[in-house]
Backbone as JSON Lines, residues from 0, in Angstrom:
{"i":0,"aa":"X","n":[0.82,-1.19,0.0],"ca":[0.0,0.0,0.0],"c":[0.86,1.25,0.0]}
{"i":1,"aa":"X","n":[2.11,1.08,-0.32],"ca":[3.07,2.18,-0.29],"c":[2.68,3.3,-1.25]}
{"i":2,"aa":"X","n":[1.92,2.99,-2.3],"ca":[1.58,4.0,-3.29],"c":[0.31,4.78,-2.94]}
{"i":3,"aa":"X","n":[-0.29,4.53,-1.78],"ca":[-1.46,5.27,-1.36],"c":[-1.06,6.38,-0.39]}
{"i":4,"aa":"X","n":[-1.75,7.49,-0.48],"ca":[-1.44,8.62,0.4],"c":[-1.88,8.28,1.83]}
{"i":5,"aa":"X","n":[-1.01,8.48,2.78],"ca":[-1.31,8.2,4.18],"c":[-2.14,9.31,4.8]}
{"i":6,"aa":"X","n":[-2.98,8.94,5.75],"ca":[-3.78,9.87,6.55],"c":[-4.65,10.77,5.67]}
{"i":7,"aa":"X","n":[-5.16,10.24,4.57],"ca":[-5.84,11.07,3.58],"c":[-7.29,10.69,3.3]}
{"i":8,"aa":"X","n":[-7.73,9.5,3.7],"ca":[-9.04,9.02,3.24],"c":[-10.1,9.18,4.33]}
{"i":9,"aa":"X","n":[-11.27,9.63,3.9],"ca":[-12.4,9.8,4.82],"c":[-13.11,8.48,5.08]}
{"i":10,"aa":"X","n":[-12.99,7.57,4.14],"ca":[-13.5,6.21,4.35],"c":[-12.59,5.25,3.59]}
{"i":11,"aa":"X","n":[-12.26,4.16,4.25],"ca":[-11.49,3.08,3.65],"c":[-12.31,1.81,3.8]}
{"i":12,"aa":"X","n":[-12.59,1.17,2.68],"ca":[-13.24,-0.14,2.67],"c":[-12.15,-1.16,2.41]}
{"i":13,"aa":"X","n":[-12.11,-2.2,3.22],"ca":[-11.1,-3.23,3.02],"c":[-11.76,-4.61,3.05]}
{"i":14,"aa":"X","n":[-11.42,-5.4,2.07],"ca":[-11.89,-6.79,1.98],"c":[-10.65,-7.68,2.02]}
{"i":15,"aa":"X","n":[-10.08,-7.83,3.21],"ca":[-8.87,-8.63,3.35],"c":[-9.07,-10.04,2.82]}
{"i":16,"aa":"X","n":[-8.03,-10.65,2.27],"ca":[-8.11,-12.06,1.86],"c":[-7.91,-12.96,3.09]}
{"i":17,"aa":"X","n":[-8.95,-13.02,3.93],"ca":[-8.9,-13.76,5.19],"c":[-8.64,-15.25,4.96]}
{"i":18,"aa":"X","n":[-7.93,-15.88,5.88],"ca":[-7.77,-17.34,5.79],"c":[-9.09,-18.03,6.14]}
{"i":19,"aa":"X","n":[-9.25,-19.22,5.62],"ca":[-10.48,-19.99,5.89],"c":[-10.1,-21.46,6.01]}
{"i":20,"aa":"X","n":[-10.4,-22.06,7.13],"ca":[-10.11,-23.48,7.34],"c":[-11.29,-24.31,6.83]}
{"i":21,"aa":"X","n":[-10.98,-25.34,6.06],"ca":[-12.03,-26.22,5.54],"c":[-11.92,-27.59,6.22]}
{"i":22,"aa":"X","n":[-13.01,-28.31,6.15],"ca":[-13.05,-29.63,6.79],"c":[-13.06,-30.77,5.78]}
{"i":23,"aa":"X","n":[-13.17,-30.44,4.51],"ca":[-13.26,-31.51,3.51],"c":[-12.75,-31.01,2.16]}
{"i":24,"aa":"X","n":[-12.41,-31.93,1.25],"ca":[-12.01,-31.51,-0.1],"c":[-13.12,-30.74,-0.82]}
{"i":25,"aa":"X","n":[-14.38,-31.08,-0.55],"ca":[-15.5,-30.37,-1.16],"c":[-15.51,-28.9,-0.72]}
{"i":26,"aa":"X","n":[-15.24,-28.68,0.57],"ca":[-15.17,-27.31,1.07],"c":[-13.99,-26.55,0.5]}
{"i":27,"aa":"X","n":[-12.9,-27.24,0.26],"ca":[-11.7,-26.6,-0.28],"c":[-11.96,-26.02,-1.67]}
{"i":28,"aa":"X","n":[-12.81,-26.7,-2.47],"ca":[-13.13,-26.22,-3.82],"c":[-13.76,-24.84,-3.82]}
{"i":29,"aa":"X","n":[-14.55,-24.54,-2.78],"ca":[-15.26,-23.26,-2.71],"c":[-14.56,-22.25,-1.81]}
{"i":30,"aa":"X","n":[-13.44,-22.63,-1.24],"ca":[-12.76,-21.78,-0.27],"c":[-12.13,-20.55,-0.91]}
{"i":31,"aa":"X","n":[-11.83,-19.53,-0.11],"ca":[-11.12,-18.36,-0.65],"c":[-9.78,-18.73,-1.27]}
{"i":32,"aa":"X","n":[-9.03,-19.62,-0.62],"ca":[-7.7,-19.97,-1.13],"c":[-7.75,-20.68,-2.48]}
{"i":33,"aa":"X","n":[-8.9,-21.21,-2.86],"ca":[-9.05,-21.79,-4.2],"c":[-9.3,-20.69,-5.24]}
{"i":34,"aa":"X","n":[-9.65,-19.48,-4.79],"ca":[-9.98,-18.38,-5.69],"c":[-8.85,-17.36,-5.82]}
{"i":35,"aa":"X","n":[-8.11,-17.14,-4.73],"ca":[-7.06,-16.13,-4.71],"c":[-6.12,-16.43,-3.55]}
{"i":36,"aa":"X","n":[-5.0,-15.73,-3.52],"ca":[-4.02,-15.92,-2.46],"c":[-4.52,-15.25,-1.18]}
{"i":37,"aa":"X","n":[-4.6,-16.02,-0.1],"ca":[-5.04,-15.47,1.17],"c":[-3.83,-15.03,2.0]}
{"i":38,"aa":"X","n":[-4.1,-14.34,3.08],"ca":[-3.07,-13.89,4.0],"c":[-3.31,-14.52,5.37]}
{"i":39,"aa":"X","n":[-2.28,-14.62,6.16],"ca":[-2.45,-15.09,7.54],"c":[-2.99,-13.93,8.37]}
{"i":40,"aa":"X","n":[-3.52,-14.26,9.53],"ca":[-4.01,-13.23,10.43],"c":[-2.86,-12.29,10.83]}
{"i":41,"aa":"X","n":[-1.68,-12.84,11.02],"ca":[-0.52,-12.03,11.39],"c":[-0.13,-11.07,10.27]}
{"i":42,"aa":"X","n":[-0.17,-11.52,9.03],"ca":[0.13,-10.65,7.9],"c":[-0.88,-9.51,7.79]}
{"i":43,"aa":"X","n":[-2.15,-9.84,8.0],"ca":[-3.2,-8.83,7.94],"c":[-3.01,-7.81,9.06]}
{"i":44,"aa":"X","n":[-2.72,-8.29,10.26],"ca":[-2.53,-7.4,11.41],"c":[-1.36,-6.45,11.19]}
{"i":45,"aa":"X","n":[-0.39,-6.83,10.37],"ca":[0.8,-6.01,10.13],"c":[0.61,-4.97,9.03]}
{"i":46,"aa":"X","n":[-0.55,-4.89,8.4],"ca":[-0.74,-3.99,7.27],"c":[-0.83,-2.51,7.65]}
{"i":47,"aa":"X","n":[-1.15,-2.19,8.85],"ca":[-1.27,-0.8,9.3],"c":[-2.3,-0.02,8.47]}
{"i":48,"aa":"X","n":[-3.41,-0.65,8.2],"ca":[-4.45,-0.05,7.36],"c":[-4.97,1.26,7.96]}
{"i":49,"aa":"X","n":[-4.92,1.4,9.28],"ca":[-5.39,2.63,9.93],"c":[-4.62,3.86,9.51]}
{"i":50,"aa":"X","n":[-3.39,3.69,9.02],"ca":[-2.58,4.83,8.58],"c":[-3.12,5.49,7.32]}
{"i":51,"aa":"X","n":[-4.09,4.88,6.67],"ca":[-4.68,5.49,5.48],"c":[-5.77,6.5,5.83]}
{"i":52,"aa":"X","n":[-6.31,6.41,7.05],"ca":[-7.45,7.23,7.43],"c":[-7.06,8.65,7.81]}
{"i":53,"aa":"X","n":[-7.87,9.6,7.35],"ca":[-7.79,10.97,7.85],"c":[-8.22,10.93,9.32]}
{"i":54,"aa":"X","n":[-7.9,11.96,10.1],"ca":[-8.21,11.92,11.54],"c":[-9.66,11.59,11.88]}
{"i":55,"aa":"X","n":[-10.59,11.98,11.04],"ca":[-12.0,11.68,11.33],"c":[-12.56,10.58,10.43]}
{"i":56,"aa":"X","n":[-11.67,9.81,9.8],"ca":[-12.1,8.81,8.82],"c":[-12.74,7.57,9.43]}
{"i":57,"aa":"X","n":[-13.4,6.82,8.56],"ca":[-14.05,5.56,8.94],"c":[-13.4,4.41,8.19]}
{"i":58,"aa":"X","n":[-13.27,3.28,8.87],"ca":[-12.84,2.04,8.24],"c":[-14.03,1.11,8.19]}
{"i":59,"aa":"X","n":[-14.3,0.56,7.02],"ca":[-15.35,-0.45,6.84],"c":[-14.62,-1.72,6.43]}
{"i":60,"aa":"X","n":[-14.7,-2.74,7.26],"ca":[-13.93,-3.96,7.06],"c":[-14.86,-5.17,6.93]}
{"i":61,"aa":"X","n":[-14.8,-5.81,5.75],"ca":[-15.56,-7.04,5.54],"c":[-14.97,-8.13,6.42]}
{"i":62,"aa":"X","n":[-15.84,-8.96,6.98],"ca":[-15.42,-9.98,7.93],"c":[-16.04,-11.33,7.58]}
{"i":63,"aa":"X","n":[-15.73,-12.32,8.39],"ca":[-16.35,-13.64,8.29],"c":[-16.84,-14.01,9.69]}
{"i":64,"aa":"X","n":[-17.97,-14.68,9.77],"ca":[-18.54,-14.99,11.09],"c":[-17.59,-15.78,11.99]}
{"i":65,"aa":"X","n":[-16.92,-16.83,11.52],"ca":[-16.08,-17.6,12.45],"c":[-14.9,-16.82,13.03]}
{"i":66,"aa":"X","n":[-14.46,-15.76,12.33],"ca":[-13.28,-15.02,12.77],"c":[-13.6,-13.63,13.3]}
{"i":67,"aa":"X","n":[-14.86,-13.28,13.43],"ca":[-15.22,-11.88,13.67],"c":[-14.62,-11.34,14.97]}
{"i":68,"aa":"X","n":[-14.46,-12.16,15.99],"ca":[-13.85,-11.66,17.22],"c":[-12.38,-11.32,17.0]}
{"i":69,"aa":"X","n":[-11.66,-12.15,16.27],"ca":[-10.26,-11.88,15.95],"c":[-10.14,-10.71,14.98]}
{"i":70,"aa":"X","n":[-11.1,-10.59,14.07],"ca":[-11.08,-9.48,13.12],"c":[-11.32,-8.15,13.84]}
{"i":71,"aa":"X","n":[-12.22,-8.13,14.82],"ca":[-12.43,-6.91,15.61],"c":[-11.17,-6.56,16.4]}
{"i":72,"aa":"X","n":[-10.47,-7.58,16.9],"ca":[-9.21,-7.33,17.62],"c":[-8.15,-6.77,16.69]}
{"i":73,"aa":"X","n":[-8.11,-7.26,15.45],"ca":[-7.16,-6.72,14.47],"c":[-7.49,-5.26,14.18]}
{"i":74,"aa":"X","n":[-8.78,-4.94,14.05],"ca":[-9.19,-3.55,13.81],"c":[-8.7,-2.68,14.97]}
{"i":75,"aa":"X","n":[-8.88,-3.15,16.19],"ca":[-8.41,-2.38,17.35],"c":[-6.89,-2.23,17.31]}
{"i":76,"aa":"X","n":[-6.19,-3.26,16.83],"ca":[-4.74,-3.18,16.69],"c":[-4.3,-2.11,15.71]}
{"i":77,"aa":"X","n":[-5.17,-1.77,14.76],"ca":[-4.88,-0.68,13.82],"c":[-5.1,0.68,14.47]}
{"i":78,"aa":"X","n":[-5.59,0.7,15.72],"ca":[-5.92,1.95,16.38],"c":[-7.32,2.41,16.07]}
{"i":79,"aa":"X","n":[-8.15,1.48,15.61],"ca":[-9.51,1.81,15.18],"c":[-10.5,1.04,16.05]}
{"i":80,"aa":"X","n":[-11.45,1.77,16.6],"ca":[-12.45,1.17,17.47],"c":[-13.7,0.82,16.66]}
{"i":81,"aa":"X","n":[-14.12,-0.45,16.67],"ca":[-15.39,-0.78,16.01],"c":[-16.53,-0.05,16.71]}
{"i":82,"aa":"X","n":[-17.36,0.65,15.93],"ca":[-18.47,1.4,16.52],"c":[-19.83,0.9,16.05]}
{"i":83,"aa":"X","n":[-19.86,0.15,14.96],"ca":[-21.11,-0.42,14.47],"c":[-20.76,-1.48,13.44]}
{"i":84,"aa":"X","n":[-21.75,-2.01,12.8],"ca":[-21.52,-3.01,11.77],"c":[-22.79,-3.25,11.0]}
{"i":85,"aa":"X","n":[-22.7,-4.13,10.07],"ca":[-23.85,-4.47,9.25],"c":[-23.63,-5.81,8.58]}
{"i":86,"aa":"X","n":[-24.52,-6.16,7.71],"ca":[-24.41,-7.43,7.0],"c":[-25.06,-7.32,5.64]}
{"i":87,"aa":"X","n":[-24.53,-8.11,4.73],"ca":[-25.07,-8.21,3.39],"c":[-25.84,-9.52,3.3]}
{"i":88,"aa":"X","n":[-27.14,-9.43,3.12],"ca":[-27.97,-10.61,2.89],"c":[-27.77,-11.02,1.44]}
{"i":89,"aa":"X","n":[-27.14,-12.16,1.24],"ca":[-26.8,-12.61,-0.11],"c":[-28.01,-13.28,-0.75]}
{"i":90,"aa":"X","n":[-28.38,-12.77,-1.9],"ca":[-29.55,-13.28,-2.63],"c":[-29.14,-13.95,-3.92]}
{"i":91,"aa":"X","n":[-29.92,-14.92,-4.35],"ca":[-29.76,-15.49,-5.67],"c":[-30.47,-14.55,-6.65]}
{"i":92,"aa":"X","n":[-30.24,-14.7,-7.95],"ca":[-30.97,-13.85,-8.91],"c":[-32.49,-13.96,-8.79]}
{"i":93,"aa":"X","n":[-32.99,-15.1,-8.28],"ca":[-34.44,-15.25,-8.11],"c":[-34.95,-14.66,-6.8]}
{"i":94,"aa":"X","n":[-34.04,-14.16,-5.96],"ca":[-34.44,-13.5,-4.72],"c":[-34.33,-14.34,-3.46]}
{"i":95,"aa":"X","n":[-34.0,-15.62,-3.6],"ca":[-33.86,-16.47,-2.42],"c":[-32.53,-16.19,-1.74]}
{"i":96,"aa":"X","n":[-32.46,-16.42,-0.43],"ca":[-31.19,-16.29,0.27],"c":[-30.25,-17.39,-0.2]}
{"i":97,"aa":"X","n":[-29.02,-17.01,-0.47],"ca":[-28.03,-17.97,-0.97],"c":[-27.21,-18.51,0.19]}
{"i":98,"aa":"X","n":[-27.15,-19.81,0.29],"ca":[-26.37,-20.45,1.34],"c":[-24.9,-20.29,1.05]}
{"i":99,"aa":"X","n":[-24.16,-19.98,2.1],"ca":[-22.72,-19.89,1.98],"c":[-22.05,-20.9,2.89]}
{"i":100,"aa":"X","n":[-20.86,-20.56,3.33],"ca":[-20.1,-21.45,4.18],"c":[-20.55,-21.32,5.63]}
{"i":101,"aa":"X","n":[-20.15,-22.26,6.42],"ca":[-20.44,-22.22,7.85],"c":[-20.03,-23.53,8.5]}
{"i":102,"aa":"X","n":[-19.73,-23.46,9.77],"ca":[-19.3,-24.65,10.5],"c":[-20.45,-25.32,11.25]}
{"i":103,"aa":"X","n":[-21.44,-24.57,11.66],"ca":[-22.62,-25.13,12.32],"c":[-23.86,-24.78,11.52]}
{"i":104,"aa":"X","n":[-24.03,-23.5,11.23],"ca":[-25.11,-23.03,10.36],"c":[-24.51,-22.56,9.05]}
{"i":105,"aa":"X","n":[-25.23,-22.73,7.97],"ca":[-24.79,-22.2,6.67],"c":[-25.14,-20.72,6.63]}
{"i":106,"aa":"X","n":[-24.16,-19.9,6.47],"ca":[-24.36,-18.46,6.48],"c":[-25.1,-18.0,5.22]}
{"i":107,"aa":"X","n":[-26.01,-17.06,5.4],"ca":[-26.7,-16.45,4.26],"c":[-26.41,-14.95,4.21]}
{"i":108,"aa":"X","n":[-25.47,-14.52,5.04],"ca":[-25.09,-13.11,5.02],"c":[-23.61,-12.99,5.35]}
{"i":109,"aa":"X","n":[-23.04,-11.85,4.96],"ca":[-21.63,-11.58,5.21],"c":[-21.53,-10.31,6.04]}
{"i":110,"aa":"X","n":[-20.86,-10.37,7.2],"ca":[-20.79,-9.2,8.08],"c":[-19.68,-8.23,7.7]}
{"i":111,"aa":"X","n":[-19.85,-6.99,8.14],"ca":[-18.78,-6.01,8.05],"c":[-18.81,-5.16,9.33]}
{"i":112,"aa":"X","n":[-17.63,-4.7,9.72],"ca":[-17.49,-3.82,10.87],"c":[-17.19,-2.41,10.39]}
{"i":113,"aa":"X","n":[-17.68,-1.42,11.11],"ca":[-17.39,-0.02,10.83],"c":[-16.71,0.54,12.07]}
{"i":114,"aa":"X","n":[-15.56,1.17,11.88],"ca":[-14.83,1.72,13.01],"c":[-14.22,3.06,12.68]}
{"i":115,"aa":"X","n":[-13.79,3.75,13.73],"ca":[-13.1,5.02,13.56],"c":[-11.91,5.05,14.51]}
{"i":116,"aa":"X","n":[-10.97,5.93,14.22],"ca":[-9.79,6.05,15.05],"c":[-10.21,6.31,16.49]}
{"i":117,"aa":"X","n":[-9.54,5.66,17.41],"ca":[-9.89,5.81,18.83],"c":[-9.82,7.27,19.22]}
{"i":118,"aa":"X","n":[-10.89,7.75,19.84],"ca":[-10.94,9.13,20.3],"c":[-11.32,10.13,19.24]}
{"i":119,"aa":"X","n":[-11.51,9.69,18.0],"ca":[-11.82,10.62,16.91],"c":[-13.31,10.89,16.82]}
{"i":120,"aa":"X","n":[-13.64,12.1,16.49],"ca":[-15.02,12.46,16.21],"c":[-15.18,12.51,14.7]}
{"i":121,"aa":"X","n":[-16.36,12.25,14.23],"ca":[-16.61,12.31,12.79],"c":[-16.71,13.78,12.38]}
{"i":122,"aa":"X","n":[-15.98,14.15,11.35],"ca":[-15.96,15.54,10.89],"c":[-17.33,15.94,10.38]}
{"i":123,"aa":"X","n":[-17.81,17.05,10.85],"ca":[-19.12,17.54,10.44],"c":[-19.13,17.78,8.93]}
{"i":124,"aa":"X","n":[-20.14,17.24,8.27],"ca":[-20.29,17.43,6.83],"c":[-19.6,16.37,6.0]}
{"i":125,"aa":"X","n":[-18.65,15.64,6.56],"ca":[-17.94,14.61,5.81],"c":[-18.7,13.3,5.8]}
{"i":126,"aa":"X","n":[-19.38,13.0,6.9],"ca":[-20.04,11.7,7.04],"c":[-21.44,11.9,7.58]}
{"i":127,"aa":"X","n":[-22.41,11.4,6.86],"ca":[-23.79,11.49,7.3],"c":[-24.1,10.34,8.25]}
{"i":128,"aa":"X","n":[-25.12,10.5,9.05],"ca":[-25.58,9.43,9.92],"c":[-26.47,8.52,9.08]}
{"i":129,"aa":"X","n":[-26.22,7.22,9.17],"ca":[-27.01,6.28,8.37],"c":[-28.5,6.39,8.65]}
{"i":130,"aa":"X","n":[-28.86,6.69,9.89],"ca":[-30.27,6.8,10.23],"c":[-30.91,7.93,9.43]}
{"i":131,"aa":"X","n":[-30.17,9.0,9.19],"ca":[-30.69,10.12,8.41],"c":[-30.66,9.84,6.91]}
{"i":132,"aa":"X","n":[-29.78,8.91,6.49],"ca":[-29.56,8.68,5.07],"c":[-30.43,7.56,4.51]}
{"i":133,"aa":"X","n":[-30.62,6.52,5.27],"ca":[-31.3,5.32,4.78],"c":[-32.36,4.85,5.75]}
{"i":134,"aa":"X","n":[-33.37,4.18,5.23],"ca":[-34.37,3.6,6.09],"c":[-33.88,2.3,6.71]}
{"i":135,"aa":"X","n":[-33.03,1.57,6.0],"ca":[-32.58,0.27,6.46],"c":[-31.1,0.13,6.19]}
{"i":136,"aa":"X","n":[-30.3,-0.14,7.22],"ca":[-28.85,-0.25,7.06],"c":[-28.41,-1.63,6.58]}
{"i":137,"aa":"X","n":[-29.31,-2.6,6.53],"ca":[-28.96,-3.92,6.01],"c":[-28.86,-3.84,4.49]}
{"i":138,"aa":"X","n":[-27.88,-4.54,3.96],"ca":[-27.68,-4.57,2.51],"c":[-28.31,-5.84,1.98]}
{"i":139,"aa":"X","n":[-29.16,-5.68,1.0],"ca":[-29.83,-6.8,0.37],"c":[-29.43,-6.79,-1.1]}
{"i":140,"aa":"X","n":[-28.53,-7.69,-1.49],"ca":[-28.03,-7.66,-2.86],"c":[-27.73,-9.04,-3.41]}
{"i":141,"aa":"X","n":[-27.7,-9.13,-4.71],"ca":[-27.46,-10.39,-5.4],"c":[-25.99,-10.8,-5.22]}
{"i":142,"aa":"X","n":[-25.78,-12.04,-4.85],"ca":[-24.44,-12.61,-4.75],"c":[-24.01,-13.03,-6.15]}
{"i":143,"aa":"X","n":[-22.89,-12.51,-6.57],"ca":[-22.39,-12.82,-7.91],"c":[-21.13,-13.67,-7.76]}
{"i":144,"aa":"X","n":[-20.06,-13.33,-8.43],"ca":[-18.83,-14.12,-8.38],"c":[-18.25,-14.12,-6.97]}
{"i":145,"aa":"X","n":[-17.36,-15.08,-6.71],"ca":[-16.74,-15.23,-5.39],"c":[-16.11,-13.92,-4.93]}
{"i":146,"aa":"X","n":[-16.49,-13.46,-3.74],"ca":[-15.96,-12.26,-3.08],"c":[-16.32,-10.94,-3.76]}
{"i":147,"aa":"X","n":[-17.12,-10.96,-4.79],"ca":[-17.55,-9.71,-5.43],"c":[-18.66,-9.11,-4.58]}
{"i":148,"aa":"X","n":[-18.45,-7.91,-4.11],"ca":[-19.4,-7.25,-3.24],"c":[-20.5,-6.59,-4.07]}
{"i":149,"aa":"X","n":[-21.68,-6.41,-3.46],"ca":[-22.81,-5.86,-4.22],"c":[-22.7,-4.36,-4.44]}
{"i":150,"aa":"X","n":[-23.25,-3.92,-5.55],"ca":[-23.27,-2.48,-5.85],"c":[-24.02,-1.71,-4.76]}
{"i":151,"aa":"X","n":[-25.0,-2.35,-4.14],"ca":[-25.78,-1.71,-3.08],"c":[-24.88,-1.3,-1.9]}
{"i":152,"aa":"X","n":[-23.85,-2.1,-1.65],"ca":[-22.91,-1.76,-0.57],"c":[-22.19,-0.46,-0.89]}
{"i":153,"aa":"X","n":[-21.69,-0.33,-2.11],"ca":[-20.97,0.88,-2.48],"c":[-21.89,2.09,-2.48]}
{"i":154,"aa":"X","n":[-23.15,1.89,-2.87],"ca":[-24.12,2.99,-2.8],"c":[-24.34,3.42,-1.35]}
{"i":155,"aa":"X","n":[-24.37,2.47,-0.44],"ca":[-24.52,2.77,0.98],"c":[-23.35,3.63,1.47]}
{"i":156,"aa":"X","n":[-22.13,3.23,1.14],"ca":[-20.94,3.97,1.59],"c":[-20.9,5.35,0.95]}
{"i":157,"aa":"X","n":[-21.27,5.45,-0.32],"ca":[-21.3,6.75,-0.99],"c":[-22.35,7.67,-0.38]}
{"i":158,"aa":"X","n":[-23.47,7.11,0.09],"ca":[-24.48,7.91,0.78],"c":[-23.97,8.33,2.16]}
{"i":159,"aa":"X","n":[-23.21,7.45,2.8],"ca":[-22.67,7.74,4.13],"c":[-21.56,8.79,4.06]}
{"i":160,"aa":"X","n":[-20.7,8.7,3.05],"ca":[-19.58,9.64,2.87],"c":[-19.67,10.21,1.45]}
{"i":161,"aa":"X","n":[-20.6,11.14,1.23],"ca":[-20.84,11.62,-0.14],"c":[-19.74,12.5,-0.71]}
{"i":162,"aa":"X","n":[-19.03,13.23,0.13],"ca":[-18.07,14.21,-0.38],"c":[-16.63,13.89,-0.01]}
{"i":163,"aa":"X","n":[-16.38,12.8,0.67],"ca":[-15.04,12.51,1.14],"c":[-14.22,11.7,0.15]}
{"i":164,"aa":"X","n":[-12.96,11.53,0.5],"ca":[-12.06,10.67,-0.29],"c":[-12.29,9.23,0.15]}
{"i":165,"aa":"X","n":[-12.49,8.34,-0.83],"ca":[-12.81,6.93,-0.55],"c":[-11.76,6.02,-1.17]}
{"i":166,"aa":"X","n":[-11.31,5.04,-0.39],"ca":[-10.37,4.03,-0.88],"c":[-11.0,2.66,-0.74]}
{"i":167,"aa":"X","n":[-10.72,1.79,-1.71],"ca":[-11.21,0.41,-1.73],"c":[-9.97,-0.49,-1.78]}
{"i":168,"aa":"X","n":[-9.64,-1.12,-0.65],"ca":[-8.42,-1.91,-0.53],"c":[-8.74,-3.39,-0.77]}
{"i":169,"aa":"X","n":[-7.92,-4.02,-1.58],"ca":[-8.16,-5.36,-2.12],"c":[-9.39,-5.32,-3.02]}
{"i":170,"aa":"X","n":[-9.49,-4.23,-3.77],"ca":[-10.6,-4.02,-4.7],"c":[-10.54,-5.04,-5.84]}
{"i":171,"aa":"X","n":[-11.68,-5.32,-6.41],"ca":[-11.76,-6.23,-7.55],"c":[-12.29,-5.54,-8.8]}
{"i":172,"aa":"X","n":[-12.52,-4.24,-8.68],"ca":[-12.95,-3.46,-9.83],"c":[-12.74,-1.98,-9.53]}
{"i":173,"aa":"X","n":[-12.7,-1.19,-10.57],"ca":[-12.6,0.26,-10.42],"c":[-14.0,0.84,-10.32]}
{"i":174,"aa":"X","n":[-14.11,1.92,-9.54],"ca":[-15.39,2.61,-9.4],"c":[-15.12,4.11,-9.43]}
{"i":175,"aa":"X","n":[-15.96,4.86,-10.12],"ca":[-15.8,6.32,-10.11],"c":[-15.89,6.85,-8.68]}
{"i":176,"aa":"X","n":[-14.97,7.77,-8.33],"ca":[-15.0,8.37,-7.01],"c":[-14.26,7.57,-5.94]}
{"i":177,"aa":"X","n":[-13.62,6.46,-6.34],"ca":[-12.9,5.61,-5.4],"c":[-11.45,5.46,-5.85]}
{"i":178,"aa":"X","n":[-10.54,5.33,-4.89],"ca":[-9.15,4.99,-5.16],"c":[-9.0,3.5,-4.88]}
{"i":179,"aa":"X","n":[-8.81,2.67,-5.9],"ca":[-8.69,1.23,-5.67],"c":[-7.24,0.82,-5.41]}
{"i":180,"aa":"X","n":[-7.06,-0.27,-4.69],"ca":[-5.73,-0.84,-4.47],"c":[-5.89,-2.35,-4.35]}
{"i":181,"aa":"X","n":[-4.98,-3.08,-4.96],"ca":[-4.98,-4.54,-4.87],"c":[-4.5,-5.16,-6.15]}
{"i":182,"aa":"X","n":[-4.33,-6.48,-6.13],"ca":[-3.82,-7.16,-7.32],"c":[-4.94,-7.74,-8.19]}
{"i":183,"aa":"X","n":[-6.2,-7.43,-7.87],"ca":[-7.32,-7.9,-8.68],"c":[-8.24,-6.75,-9.13]}
{"i":184,"aa":"X","n":[-7.69,-5.56,-9.24],"ca":[-8.49,-4.39,-9.58],"c":[-9.26,-4.56,-10.89]}
{"i":185,"aa":"X","n":[-8.69,-5.3,-11.82],"ca":[-9.33,-5.47,-13.13],"c":[-10.12,-6.78,-13.23]}
{"i":186,"aa":"X","n":[-10.38,-7.44,-12.11],"ca":[-11.06,-8.73,-12.15],"c":[-12.45,-8.63,-12.79]}
{"i":187,"aa":"X","n":[-13.16,-7.55,-12.5],"ca":[-14.5,-7.35,-13.05],"c":[-14.52,-6.02,-13.81]}
{"i":188,"aa":"X","n":[-13.85,-5.96,-14.95],"ca":[-13.71,-4.68,-15.65],"c":[-15.04,-4.13,-16.16]}
{"i":189,"aa":"X","n":[-16.01,-4.97,-16.43],"ca":[-17.28,-4.47,-16.97],"c":[-17.99,-3.57,-15.97]}
{"i":190,"aa":"X","n":[-17.68,-3.71,-14.68],"ca":[-18.33,-2.88,-13.67],"c":[-17.74,-1.49,-13.58]}
{"i":191,"aa":"X","n":[-16.64,-1.25,-14.27],"ca":[-15.99,0.06,-14.19],"c":[-16.65,1.1,-15.07]}
{"i":192,"aa":"X","n":[-17.59,0.7,-15.9],"ca":[-18.22,1.64,-16.84],"c":[-19.14,2.61,-16.15]}
């Protein structure tokens, strides 16, 4: 992330390539490591992602249910306090909830945490309150390719931070108004139009 400006972004969205333990060869076929190179928890913790945030910036970090306690601890290690969160209800094109991975229950949603630098206040005018912006903070969107996030999520963040600088770390496509970073930025080029 050396090529990104430090302490400059009002919101940073990060979709870390989290590790995922599987219990069978069938699970391995659908795992993240079958799709892209993952990182260890220690490697992720060493990224210093909090250094990208402006003093009043927000970090939005995609998570996984089995690791969410460790992921929240990693966020705190960046100097960022989780203050809220949300989830994306993954839908099939026909509107049914799509089953995902899980160790006891099959997950039908993907969580994310929202945090800000410890002790920081949100800059007036930079970030709207979701309650004032949207009727429902839950994201309901069609699940497409592996790890591709829904357009509804980006619309939510753009409504939350309409005028700020936005970065998308481990991005899989370019979006107008966002600074992308990662080795899969061109994975879904058709979405950049």
